[in-house]
Structures are given as structure tokens and as C-alpha cells.
MARDOZA-79948 format. One record per residue (C-alpha): residue number from 0; x, y, z. Coordinates in nm, 2 decimals, decimal comma, always signed. Layout:
BEGIN
  pos      xx      yy      zz
  NUM       X       Y       Z
...
***
This chain:
BEGIN
  pos      xx      yy      zz
    0   +0,00   +0,00   +0,00
    1   +0,12   +0,35   -0,07
    2   +0,07   +0,66   +0,14
    3   -0,15   +0,94   +0,03
    4   +0,11   +1,20   +0,12
    5   +0,45   +1,02   +0,11
    6   +0,71   +1,15   +0,35
    7   +0,97   +1,38   +0,23
    8   +1,24   +1,14   +0,33
    9   +1,25   +0,93   +0,01
   10   +1,53   +0,71   +0,15
   11   +1,30   +0,58   +0,43
   12   +1,20   +0,21   +0,38
   13   +0,85   +0,16   +0,23
   14   +0,73   -0,02   +0,55
   15   +0,84   +0,27   +0,77
   16   +0,66   +0,52   +0,54
   17   +0,34   +0,31   +0,56
   18   +0,37   +0,28   +0,93
   19   +0,39   +0,66   +0,98
   20   +0,12   +0,76   +0,72
   21   -0,22   +0,83   +0,87
   22   -0,40   +0,72   +0,56
   23   -0,30   +0,46   +0,30
   24   -0,43   +0,43   -0,05
   25   -0,41   +0,12   -0,27
   26   -0,56   +0,10   -0,62
   27   -0,64   -0,21   -0,81
   28   -0,88   -0,29   -1,09
   29   -1,06   +0,04   -1,06
   30   -1,11   +0,00   -0,69
   31   -0,93   +0,25   -0,46
   32   -0,90   +0,14   -0,09
   33   -0,84   +0,41   +0,17
   34   -0,72   +0,26   +0,50
   35   -0,73   +0,46   +0,82
   36   -0,38   +0,40   +0,97
   37   -0,38   +0,48   +1,34
   38   -0,40   +0,12   +1,47
   39   -0,27   +0,19   +1,82
   40   -0,55   +0,45   +1,86
   41   -0,81   +0,22   +1,70
   42   -0,81   +0,46   +1,40
   43   -0,96   +0,75   +1,60
   44   -1,04   +1,04   +1,38
   45   -0,79   +1,30   +1,47
   46   -0,79   +1,64   +1,30
   47   -0,49   +1,53   +1,10
   48   -0,65   +1,21   +0,99
   49   -0,97   +1,39   +0,89
   50   -0,76   +1,63   +0,69
   51   -0,59   +1,34   +0,51
   52   -0,92   +1,17   +0,44
   53   -1,07   +1,49   +0,31
   54   -0,78   +1,55   +0,07
   55   -0,79   +1,19   -0,05
   56   -1,16   +1,20   -0,12
   57   -1,12   +1,53   -0,31
   58   -0,86   +1,37   -0,53
   59   -1,08   +1,06   -0,59
   60   -1,37   +1,27   -0,69
   61   -1,17   +1,38   -1,00
   62   -1,02   +1,04   -1,08
   63   -1,22   +0,89   -1,36
   64   -1,01   +0,57   -1,34
   65   -1,15   +0,49   -1,00
   66   -1,49   +0,32   -1,01
   67   -1,54   +0,22   -0,65
   68   -1,39   +0,35   -0,32
   69   -1,35   +0,13   -0,01
   70   -1,28   +0,27   +0,33
   71   -1,11   +0,03   +0,57
   72   -0,92   +0,04   +0,90
   73   -0,58   -0,10   +1,00
   74   -0,52   -0,29   +1,32
   75   -0,78   -0,44   +1,55
   76   -1,06   -0,19   +1,48
   77   -1,24   -0,01   +1,20
   78   -1,27   +0,33   +1,38
   79   -1,33   +0,43   +1,74
   80   -1,47   +0,77   +1,66
   81   -1,31   +1,10   +1,75
   82   -0,97   +1,13   +1,93
   83   -1,09   +1,20   +2,28
   84   -0,75   +1,29   +2,41
   85   -0,71   +1,55   +2,13
   86   -1,06   +1,68   +2,20
   87   -1,00   +1,72   +2,57
   88   -0,67   +1,90   +2,51
   89   -0,87   +2,20   +2,38
   90   -1,12   +2,40   +2,57
   91   -1,21   +2,65   +2,31
   92   -1,56   +2,59   +2,18
   93   -1,46   +2,74   +1,84
   94   -1,20   +2,46   +1,80
   95   -1,45   +2,19   +1,89
   96   -1,70   +2,34   +1,65
   97   -1,44   +2,34   +1,37
   98   -1,35   +1,97   +1,44
   99   -1,71   +1,86   +1,42
  100   -1,77   +2,07   +1,10
  101   -1,45   +1,91   +0,95
  102   -1,58   +1,57   +1,02
  103   -1,92   +1,65   +0,88
  104   -1,76   +1,78   +0,57
  105   -1,59   +1,44   +0,52
  106   -1,92   +1,26   +0,56
  107   -2,08   +1,50   +0,31
  108   -1,80   +1,45   +0,06
  109   -1,85   +1,07   +0,08
  110   -2,22   +1,13   +0,00
  111   -2,14   +1,36   -0,29
  112   -1,85   +1,15   -0,43
  113   -1,94   +1,03   -0,79
  114   -1,82   +0,68   -0,70
  115   -2,00   +0,44   -0,46
  116   -1,82   +0,41   -0,13
  117   -1,81   +0,08   +0,06
  118   -1,72   +0,05   +0,43
  119   -1,51   -0,26   +0,51
  120   -1,58   -0,30   +0,88
  121   -1,40   -0,52   +1,13
  122   -1,36   -0,49   +1,51
  123   -1,55   -0,19   +1,65
  124   -1,71   +0,11   +1,48
  125   -1,81   +0,35   +1,76
  126   -1,94   +0,71   +1,77
  127   -1,80   +0,89   +1,46
  128   -1,67   +0,55   +1,34
  129   -2,02   +0,43   +1,34
  130   -2,12   +0,75   +1,16
  131   -1,85   +0,68   +0,90
  132   -2,01   +0,34   +0,83
  133   -2,36   +0,50   +0,80
  134   -2,22   +0,77   +0,57
  135   -2,08   +0,52   +0,33
  136   -2,31   +0,41   +0,05
  137   -2,27   +0,04   +0,13
  138   -2,11   -0,16   +0,41
  139   -1,97   -0,51   +0,45
  140   -1,88   -0,62   +0,80
  141   -1,71   -0,92   +0,96
  142   -1,95   -1,11   +1,19
  143   -1,73   -1,01   +1,48
  144   -1,78   -0,64   +1,42
  145   -1,96   -0,43   +1,68
  146   -2,13   -0,09   +1,65
  147   -2,22   +0,18   +1,90
  148   -2,27   +0,55   +1,94
  149   -2,12   +0,55   +2,29
  150   -2,08   +0,93   +2,35
  151   -2,39   +0,93   +2,57
  152   -2,19   +0,72   +2,82
  153   -1,94   +1,01   +2,84
  154   -2,20   +1,28   +2,88
  155   -2,18   +1,37   +2,52
  156   -2,48   +1,29   +2,29
  157   -2,35   +1,18   +1,94
  158   -2,53   +1,45   +1,76
  159   -2,34   +1,44   +1,43
  160   -2,35   +1,06   +1,41
  161   -2,72   +1,09   +1,47
  162   -2,75   +1,26   +1,13
  163   -2,62   +0,96   +0,94
  164   -2,78   +0,70   +1,17
  165   -3,12   +0,85   +1,14
  166   -3,09   +0,82   +0,76
  167   -3,00   +0,45   +0,78
  168   -3,21   +0,31   +1,06
  169   -3,57   +0,38   +1,16
  170   -3,62   +0,64   +1,42
  171   -3,67   +0,42   +1,72
  172   -3,37   +0,20   +1,64
  173   -3,15   +0,49   +1,58
  174   -3,26   +0,67   +1,90
  175   -3,21   +0,36   +2,10
  176   -2,85   +0,34   +1,99
  177   -2,79   +0,71   +2,05
  178   -2,96   +0,72   +2,39
  179   -2,82   +0,40   +2,54
  180   -2,47   +0,38   +2,39
  181   -2,51   +0,00   +2,38
  182   -2,33   -0,21   +2,13
  183   -2,51   -0,40   +1,86
  184   -2,35   -0,69   +1,68
  185   -2,31   -0,73   +1,30
  186   -2,62   -0,95   +1,27
  187   -2,83   -0,68   +1,44
  188   -2,67   -0,40   +1,23
  189   -2,76   -0,60   +0,92
  190   -3,12   -0,64   +1,04
  191   -3,15   -0,27   +1,12
  192   -3,01   -0,15   +0,79
  193   -2,68   -0,01   +0,90
  194   -2,48   -0,26   +0,68
  195   -2,55   -0,47   +0,37
  196   -2,36   -0,79   +0,43
  197   -2,21   -1,00   +0,71
  198   -1,93   -1,24   +0,66
  199   -1,67   -1,44   +0,86
  200   -1,36   -1,23   +0,92
  201   -1,15   -1,46   +0,69
  202   -1,38   -1,39   +0,40
  203   -1,43   -1,01   +0,46
  204   -1,18   -0,90   +0,19
  205   -1,33   -1,14   -0,07
  206   -1,69   -1,02   +0,01
  207   -1,58   -0,66   -0,03
  208   -1,40   -0,74   -0,35
  209   -1,71   -0,92   -0,49
  210   -1,94   -0,63   -0,42
  211   -1,69   -0,37   -0,55
  212   -1,63   -0,59   -0,86
  213   -2,00   -0,61   -0,93
  214   -2,02   -0,23   -0,92
  215   -1,72   -0,19   -1,14
  216   -1,88   -0,41   -1,41
  217   -2,17   -0,16   -1,44
  218   -2,17   +0,16   -1,65
  219   -1,99   +0,42   -1,44
  220   -2,22   +0,69   -1,59
  221   -2,53   +0,51   -1,47
  222   -2,38   +0,44   -1,13
  223   -2,28   +0,81   -1,08
  224   -2,61   +0,94   -1,21
  225   -2,80   +0,68   -0,99
  226   -2,61   +0,77   -0,67
  227   -2,67   +1,14   -0,71
  228   -3,03   +1,09   -0,80
  229   -3,10   +0,85   -0,51
  230   -2,98   +1,09   -0,24
  231   -3,14   +1,40   -0,39
  232   -3,49   +1,24   -0,42
  233   -3,49   +1,14   -0,06
  234   -3,54   +1,50   +0,04
  235   -3,83   +1,56   -0,20
  236   -4,20   +1,52   -0,16
  237   -4,33   +1,21   -0,34
  238   -4,47   +1,39   -0,65
  239   -4,16   +1,60   -0,68
  240   -3,94   +1,29   -0,64
  241   -4,12   +1,12   -0,93
  242   -4,09   +1,44   -1,15
  243   -3,72   +1,46   -1,07
  244   -3,66   +1,09   -1,13
  245   -3,84   +1,10   -1,46
  246   -3,62   +1,38   -1,58
  247   -3,30   +1,21   -1,47
  248   -3,41   +0,88   -1,64
  249   -3,50   +1,05   -1,96
  250   -3,15   +1,22   -1,97
  251   -2,99   +0,89   -1,88
  252   -3,17   +0,73   -2,18
  253   -2,99   +0,97   -2,41
  254   -2,65   +0,84   -2,31
  255   -2,44   +0,61   -2,52
  256   -2,42   +0,36   -2,23
  257   -2,79   +0,33   -2,21
  258   -2,83   +0,27   -2,58
  259   -2,55   +0,02   -2,57
  260   -2,69   -0,16   -2,27
  261   -3,04   -0,20   -2,42
  262   -2,90   -0,31   -2,76
  263   -2,67   -0,56   -2,59
  264   -2,97   -0,70   -2,39
  265   -3,18   -0,73   -2,70
  266   -2,89   -0,90   -2,89
  267   -2,82   -1,13   -2,59
  268   -2,45   -1,01   -2,56
  269   -2,24   -0,84   -2,30
  270   -2,25   -0,46   -2,32
  271   -1,93   -0,26   -2,40
  272   -1,95   +0,05   -2,19
  273   -1,81   +0,37   -2,34
  274   -1,65   +0,46   -2,01
  275   -1,44   +0,14   -1,98
***
């Protein structure tokens, strides 16, 4: 894996560079994997890590070669949320507000990214780490993964995670997580709609690869249009949503990929997407 921002010391061994980098990126077959790399801190989202993640997402948004983005974590956990030591080292409300706004911007960028984003979850995903799972378009988890919005146990309601959770789970399930801080296992997270698939830990990478590969095989134009349309229509009234969806679909029909896809189906052959 290569670092997003390689160290200036070009003579440093690759393993040492990877160990020091807060975020790693690995590209293969149109899939870009971003790995949170603070394993000793359970990949807590420090200001520096959030900055690296934001920069990486901004680059990916302009990278037409990348069809799918995967967000993973190194070490024993996916992400333990914000860095509490860092947060307590500051008493200025303006700094805390800036931190939460910085994190919120990362979540919004994931939502607005043209590529679908898959969370690869192992270990724990707590507080803002659980928020990160909810913010991703899709999520695959090991059956040993656990999820919680545990801020309430510290006297801090997980307000920003609540935004993403309430858009994944129904209200009562989301509020129970937020008000109790209790952990749920992967099977419960699947049942409640927080994740898409559960797999044994040894099969996690293969499951993520299968899902990402399935998306890569589709027209990237249709996937990008579809992701944007899906999130926008959620905020519209039913009649407005149908009006907007009709317009998007009519425009999509004008694309070369749509014409090729329909022709291929009628001819009983595989489509050849223009974007591939």
C-alpha cells in the first residue's frame, strides 16, 4: 500500500513510510482502498487524519479511473470515533465546532462522491466511526464487528453521528443506539439496515471485492447518475421525487451507455461501456 502523502524522506523504507502515514491508498482494478492507519489509537479520527481523508476524497472525486472506493481500518478496529485525548486538550468551543464541522464535511464528501463508497468493517465502529459506516453508500462487516454510538456514556450525545444513523435506521432503532450507547453486533446491524452484508472475518476481503467488482462491471455513468439521484430524491415530496426521477431517467436514456446496454440486452450479448 502507498501513502496518500508520502514522507519527504525518500530514502526511508516503504514499510516505515506506511507505518507513519495516517492514511493509506491502494488502487487495483478500478477500486481505490483508503485505509485509516492509526491502529494503536483504533483509527480514531484526529484532526490530522480527517484532513488526510478529506484530501484523498477530493482527489478521488476527480479520478475517472476509480470506479469504487473502499474505506477500511488497520489494526484491531475499523474506527473508534473522534480522538478523545485530542478533544480534551482543547477547551475553546470554536475549535470543537471546527472539528465537528471538519468531520461533517468528510461525511458530506462521501455522500457527494461520484463513485460508490463501501465501508469494510472489522472490530469496533463507535461514535464517529459508526457515523462513517452509516455515511458510506454500502457496508460489509465481519461477523465479529460491533457498532455503538457511545458518546452518551461520556455525557456527550452523538449529535453528528445521529444525522447519518437516522438516515439509515428507523427512528426508534437509531434513537435507542444514541440514547443507550449500547453495542449491537453485526447481525443486528444488518437487520436494522446499517450494513449490507455480514461475513466471517477470513472472508471479509473477498466479500468486499465481490461487491466492488459487481459495481465496477456496471456503467460508471449510470452508477454516478444513480447515486446522485438516489440521495437527492430522498429530500423531495413524493410527487416532486417522481418528477425529478423522470427527468433524470430521460436524460440517462440519451447516453451512449444506455443505448449500448439496451442493444446488448436485445442482442443477448455483453455490453461494452463507453467509459471502460
